[in-house]
N, C-alpha and C positions, 0 to 999 in steps of 0.2 A: 954560841947556835954557828951552821954551818949554812950558810945561799941557799945548797941544795931543802935542805930542809925546809928552811923560810919560804922557799917557793912552793913545796910539798905543801904547808899549812896554806897558804897565801891562794893556791888553785884550788882547796876544800874551802875556806871561806865564801871565793867567788862565787863557787859551783852553790853552797847555800843560801846568801845572798838573791842568788839570780830565781831560784826555787824559788824561796818566800816574799818576794819583790810580785811573782807571775800570776802569783796567788791574788792579788789587790787587785779589783777594780780601780781607774783612775778614782772614782768618786773617795772612794775610801781612801785612796795615797792619801790625798790633802786634807783629810780632816786633823786639825788641830788637837793634840793629844798633851800638850803640859809644853815646858819650856827646856832648851838645851843646856848643858852647864855654861855656857856663855850668855844666857837669857836669851836667847833668839827662840823664837815658837818649832816646837815639834812639830812635825807632820805623820803621819801614821806612817807611810815609807820610811820614815830615818828611823823608828822603832823596831818597826818590823826586820830591819836589815840588821839592824845593830844588834838585835836578841841572835839573828843568825849568824852572825859573825864572831858577835860574842862566846856564844857555848861552843864553837870549836875553838878559838884564839884563850879561852880561860881555862882549857886544858893540858896547856903549857904554860912554862914559867916563863911570865913575861910579865912588865908592866906595863897598861896600853893607857894611852889618851883616846878617847873616843869623843865624836861628838856630842852626843846626847849625855853620857853616864861619867864624863870628863876622865879621872881615872881609877882603874881597875884592874885587879890581880898583882902577880907580886915575881919579881925577878930580876935577874940582870943584865937582861936583852929589854930594849923600849919598844914599844909599836906606835908609831900615831896612825890612827885608825880612822878612817871615812867611810863608812858603808854605804852610804850615796853623795855623793861630791856632783852635784847638777838637782837637786829634789826637784827647782823649779822645773826642768825638763820633765822629771820623770814622774812628776801630780800629772804633769797636761799631757803622756803621751808624745812629749817629742823624745828620738830616739839617739840621744846623747847626755849620758850620765854615768858612772863609775864606780868603782873599788876601788877607795887608795890606799895600801897599807907599806908603810916604811919599818922596817927594821934596822937599830943603832945599839950599837953595843953602850952607849952612856945617854941621859937626856937630849947628848948635844947632836947635832946634825953632822959634823965634822967626823963625827964616827959611824955613821950610816954605812952597811954594808951590804944593806936588799932593800931595791924597791919593787913595788909591784902593780900596778894602775891595771883594770878588765874592765872593758866595755860591754857593760851589763846588756845593749843591745844589738849591737853588732857583732859580739863575741868574739873581739879582739885583746887578746893577749899582751900589754907590755911589762917587761922585767930586767932588772939591772944587776950587775954583781961583778966585781973583781974586773974596773974599767973598761965593761963591755956590756953593751945594751941589746937585747931581744923585739919583735915582734913577731908573734905566732912562733919561736925559735928561729928563725932568721936575723942575723946580725942585722942593726939599723945605725945608721950614723944622721949627723945634723947636715944640712943644705950646705953646700959652699957659695951661695947668692954675698957677693961682698959688696955690694949695692943699695942706696933704699928705695932703688925702685922694685921693693920686694912683696913678696906677701906676708901682710904681718897680722897677728891677730895682740889687740890694744885696746885694754881698759881703762878709760873711753879718750878718744881723741877730744885737746879742746881747743884745738888751732890745727889747720892745712896742713899737711903733710904728705911726704914725697914717696910715701908706696904706692905700687902698682894696687894694690890693693887689700880691706881692712875684712876681716871678719871676728865677732863674738858668739861664742857656742854656746858657752854657759856651765863648762863645767871643767877648771884650771888643770885639775890632774890629767884630765884626757888631752886638753889642749896642748899642754907641754909636751907630750906625748908625740903630738903631732909634728912638734918642733925636732923633738929627737930622731924623729926618722922622717926628718927633710920635705913633710907635708905642706908644712908653710916654715916661713924663715928667722921667724923671731916672733916672741911673745912681751909683752908688756904691762905688767899691771902694776899705779905706782899711787893707788888708794887707801895705801896701809889699811887695804880691809882682810887680805887672805890670809886664813890661819893656818898655823903650822899643819896640821891633819888634812888640809887639803890638799896643798903642795910638797910635803916632803920628801914623797916617794917620785914625783915628777919631778920635781928637781935633780933629784941623785940620776935620771935614768937621762935626762940632757945631757951632763955629765957625763956620764959613762959612753954618750952616742957622743963626745965630744965637743959636747958645746960650752959657751961660758956663761955662768950665772952668776947675778948678782944683785947688788940692792939697784936704787936710783943712785947713787952715789956713787955706784961703781966696788963699791966693797961688797967680799965675797958671804956667804951666808952660813956659813961655819961655826959663828957664834949665836945661831938661835937655837932656840930650847923647846924638846918637847914639853912647851907649858900652855895653857887652858888660855893666857892673856897672848901670846905669842901673837905677834905680826909681821906679815912680810911683804916688803914689796920687793916684784921681781921684772928682770931682763933678761931674756935669754935667747941669744943667739950664737952662731961660729964666733969665735974669738974676733973674725975679720967685722964682721957684720958689727957685732957686738960695740967696739972703738967707736962707729959710727953713730949706732942709736945712742949710746951716753954723752956724742956731740950734740947730738941733736934733740936730746929732752933737757937736757939744762938751762 
């Protein structure tokens, strides 16, 4: 599959999910309707969004890992899909949640060739391919901040840190895009809780924007698989700041 075609598919998915979610009241969104593939409760907003996304993706020859249904479809291209990244925000009307879609030539993240994240409230689109990252069609890059008096997204600090400010917004996919465009300088989450479909697209977008993304031991994430049980720790920033973050969190 070509990246240009993956972009077209992703835009159709984002449009369908946005329309489907807009039809739900906040009370409807938070209704628990079962359990996802990893055993966590499924909210109606998740199920409705996934249904809208899969209606489009299943027309393609792709193998999809999605939050609620697990693996569906069949094809040589692997897709890590999170129809709603930031469910807590979506069900409470907090305008920070997104669709996240990652395309790979294998089940390994090292073979990712396209990443897409769409902010369902702000109508901001991020995507990356062939070593370049974009927001609303304009090329983006990570910040050049090279010291720890920076602006950080950090889940969750357990000690005093030298950052200028710390924020947590609740959608890792979209927060990683904030790193990619330089809105924030770094993203750190070392709780071993992030799932592959939450962050696969965001990881690729940050890397294509010139950032460095590793686990908490400084190891690349290329060996991570598009699998249900895969968990990921992330330290993401520009290369210079990343080195100092590793020294800080060890």
